[in-house]
C-alpha positions in Angstrom: 20.2 23.5 -64.9 19.3 19.8 -64.9 22.1 19.0 -62.5 21.0 21.7 -60.1 17.3 20.6 -60.4 18.2 16.9 -59.8 20.4 17.9 -56.9 17.6 19.8 -55.4 15.2 16.8 -55.7 17.8 14.5 -54.1 18.3 16.9 -51.2 14.5 17.3 -50.8 14.1 13.6 -50.8 16.7 13.2 -48.1 15.3 16.1 -46.0 11.7 15.0 -45.8 12.2 11.7 -44.1 14.6 13.2 -41.7 12.2 15.9 -40.9 9.5 13.3 -40.3 11.7 11.4 -38.0 12.6 14.5 -36.1 8.9 15.3 -35.7 8.4 11.9 -34.2 11.2 12.4 -31.7 9.7 15.7 -30.7 6.4 14.1 -30.0 8.0 11.5 -27.7 10.0 14.2 -25.9 6.9 16.3 -25.2 4.7 13.5 -23.8 3.3 15.2 -20.7 4.4 13.9 -17.4 1.6 12.9 -15.0 0.8 15.5 -12.3 1.4 12.8 -9.7 5.2 12.7 -10.5 7.3 14.6 -8.1 4.8 14.5 -5.3 4.3 12.5 -2.1 1.0 11.1 -0.8 -0.3 9.7 2.4 -3.0 7.1 2.7 -4.3 6.6 6.3 -7.3 4.5 7.1 -10.1 4.9 9.6 -11.7 2.0 11.4 -14.8 2.2 9.1 -12.7 1.9 5.9 -11.9 -1.7 6.5 -14.8 -3.7 4.9 -13.6 -7.3 4.4 -14.2 -9.2 6.6 -17.1 -7.2 8.0 -16.0 -5.2 11.1 -12.4 -6.2 10.8 -11.4 -2.6 11.3 -12.0 -2.8 15.1 -9.0 -5.1 15.3 -6.9 -3.6 12.4 -7.2 0.1 13.3 -4.3 1.1 15.5 -2.3 -1.8 14.3 -2.3 -1.4 10.5 0.1 1.3 9.3 -0.5 4.3 7.2 1.1 4.3 3.7 3.3 7.0 2.2 3.9 7.0 -1.6 6.7 9.0 -3.2 6.0 9.2 -7.0 8.7 9.7 -9.5 9.1 9.2 -13.3 8.5 10.8 -16.7 5.6 10.6 -19.1 3.3 7.8 -18.1 6.0 5.5 -16.7 6.0 6.1 -13.0 7.2 4.4 -9.9 5.8 4.8 -6.3 8.2 4.2 -3.5 6.0 3.0 -0.6 7.0 3.6 3.0 4.9 3.2 6.1 4.0 5.4 9.1 2.2 4.7 12.3 -1.4 4.7 11.3 -3.1 6.4 14.3 -2.5 9.0 16.9 -4.2 9.7 20.3 -7.5 11.6 20.2 -7.0 14.7 22.3 -10.7 14.9 22.9 -11.0 11.3 24.2 -7.9 9.6 25.6 -9.5 6.2 25.1 -9.7 6.4 21.3 -7.4 7.2 18.4 -7.7 9.0 15.1 -6.1 8.3 11.7 -2.8 10.0 11.2 -2.7 13.2 9.1 0.0 14.7 6.9 1.0 17.1 9.6 1.5 14.3 12.1 2.9 11.5 9.9 6.5 10.4 9.8 8.1 7.6 8.0 8.5 4.5 10.2 12.3 3.7 10.3 11.5 0.0 10.9 9.3 -0.3 7.8 11.1 -1.6 4.7 10.3 0.4 1.6 9.0 -1.2 -1.6 8.7 0.0 -5.2 5.6 -0.2 -7.3 6.1 0.6 -11.0 2.8 1.8 -12.6 1.3 3.6 -15.6 -0.5 6.9 -15.4 -1.9 6.5 -18.9 -5.4 6.0 -17.5 -5.2 9.1 -15.2 -6.8 9.5 -12.7 -7.3 5.7 -12.6 -4.3 3.7 -11.5 -3.1 0.5 -9.9 -0.2 -0.4 -7.7 0.6 -4.1 -7.4 -0.3 -6.7 -6.5 3.0 -7.2 -4.9 4.4 -9.3 -2.1 6.1 -7.0 0.5 7.7 -7.1 3.9 5.7 -4.9 6.3 6.5 -3.7 9.8 3.4 -3.9 12.0 3.1 -2.8 15.6 0.5 -3.2 18.3 0.8 -0.2 20.5 -2.2 -1.2 22.7 0.1 -3.6 24.6 2.7 -2.8 27.2 5.4 -3.2 26.0 4.2 -2.8 22.4 4.3 -5.9 20.2 5.9 -5.7 16.8 6.7 -7.9 13.8 8.0 -7.6 10.2 5.8 -10.0 8.2 5.1 -11.1 4.7 2.0 -9.5 3.2 0.8 -11.0 -0.1 -1.1 -9.6 -3.0 -0.9 -6.0 -1.7 -2.8 -3.9 -4.2 -3.9 -0.3 -4.3 -6.5 0.8 -6.9 -7.5 4.4 -7.8 -6.1 5.9 -4.5 -4.3 8.9 -6.0 -6.1 12.2 -6.4 -7.5 13.8 -9.6 -5.6 17.1 -9.4 -6.4 18.5 -6.0 -9.5 16.3 -5.5 -8.8 13.2 -3.4 -10.2 9.9 -4.6 -13.3 8.7 -2.8 -13.4 5.3 -4.5 -9.9 3.8 -3.9 -9.4 0.3 -2.6 -6.6 -1.5 -0.7 -6.4 -5.3 -0.8 -4.0 -7.6 0.9 -3.5 -11.1 2.3 -2.1 -11.4 5.9 -0.1 -14.5 7.1 -1.0 -15.4 10.7 2.0 -17.7 11.0 3.9 -14.5 11.5 1.3 -11.9 12.7 -0.2 -14.1 15.4 2.5 -12.6 17.7 0.5 -9.4 17.8 -2.8 -10.9 19.1 -2.0 -10.6 22.8 -5.7 -10.7 23.7 -5.7 -14.4 22.9 -3.2 -15.1 25.7 0.3 -16.5 25.8 -1.0 -19.9 24.4 -1.9 -18.3 21.1 -0.8 -20.0 17.9 -1.5 -19.3 14.2 -4.3 -21.9 14.5 -5.9 -20.3 17.5 -5.8 -16.9 15.7 -7.5 -18.3 12.6 -10.2 -19.9 14.8 -10.8 -16.6 16.6 -11.2 -14.9 13.2 -13.7 -17.5 12.1 -15.6 -17.3 15.4 -15.8 -13.5 15.3 -16.2 -12.3 11.7 -18.6 -12.9 8.8 -18.1 -12.2 5.1 -18.8 -8.6 4.0 -21.1 -10.0 1.3 -23.4 -11.6 3.9 -26.2 -10.0 5.8 -27.1 -12.9 8.1 -25.4 -15.6 10.2 -25.6 -18.3 7.6 -22.7 -20.8 8.2 -21.6 -20.2 4.6 -20.8 -16.6 5.6 -18.2 -17.6 8.2 -14.8 -16.2 7.5 -12.0 -18.8 7.4 -8.3 -18.6 6.9 -7.4 -19.5 3.3 -4.4 -20.8 1.5 -1.2 -18.8 1.5 1.1 -18.9 -1.6 2.7 -22.0 -0.2 -0.7 -23.7 0.2 -0.9 -23.6 4.0 -4.2 -22.3 5.3 -3.1 -19.5 7.5 -3.9 -16.4 5.4 -6.7 -13.9 5.6 -7.7 -11.6 2.8 -8.6 -8.0 3.9 -9.9 -5.0 2.0 -10.5 -1.3 2.6 -12.8 0.6 0.3 -13.7 4.2 -0.6 -10.4 5.5 0.4 -8.0 8.1 -1.1 -4.5 9.4 -0.5 -3.9 13.1 0.1 -0.9 15.1 -1.0 1.8 15.3 1.7 4.9 16.8 0.1 6.1 17.7 3.6 6.9 14.0 4.2 10.4 12.7 3.4 10.8 9.2 2.1 14.2 7.4 2.4 15.0 3.9 1.4 14.8 1.3 4.2 15.9 -2.3 3.9 15.6 -4.9 6.6 19.4 -4.9 6.9 19.6 -1.1 7.4 17.1 -0.9 10.2 18.1 -0.2 13.8 18.2 -3.0 16.3 15.0 -1.7 18.0 13.1 -3.0 15.0 13.6 -6.7 16.0 10.5 -8.9 16.2 8.9 -9.3 19.5 9.5 -12.7 21.1 7.0 -15.4 20.2 4.5 -16.4 22.8 5.6 -19.0 25.3 2.6 -21.3 26.0 2.2 -22.4 29.5 2.9 -26.1 30.2 
């Protein structure tokens, strides 16, 4: 009797810790996966969405791309594969204007390198992608022939852009820093003599800070330091934006090496002598 009783205690003592460990594993295995996982989203921006510098949207709209995010992962550990799409399409009611692209019209840009943004869904529906440095394909279709460039974009960051269930966000933001040493090629309106310096000067002549309500000289927008310290970068921001579900969109990996030859950069301007 004593031996059977002692044996029972030993077995009970061994079983309890194992059961406790098993329970912990079950808890880990049943961590709910975010409703974002397994879905694709489209973020397209209207002219009015660009708020920094003030009125910058009049130059960025039709040039800046739309963004596609394919979200994967389990639990709260997710990853968004970002692709780009042309950001605007012709307005059928007015051939002189364009409209932001919709999920029904969007298609991944084969020239746009994809980028991955690991992120946590633990604060759902709040979330942050980046900031990351990416290579971005940008095209100015207002010119004939169109001008295009694949350029470095610094500190690219998306905050609270994904929906809460079926409700799109109305408080998301996009922030980035553009490098005019590459993007100046697109600014054909400044003529064939344009340079990164002339584009920066044109920006400072035209735009004021979004925080200013007057023409105080302190409000003048200036190109600021890029990561290498050279003063050719401009910080831009879009506010009150949100991505919509677009599971009809297919996202495939694109590298600069895998792109077709038609993705080559437009020639740099040749200043007249």
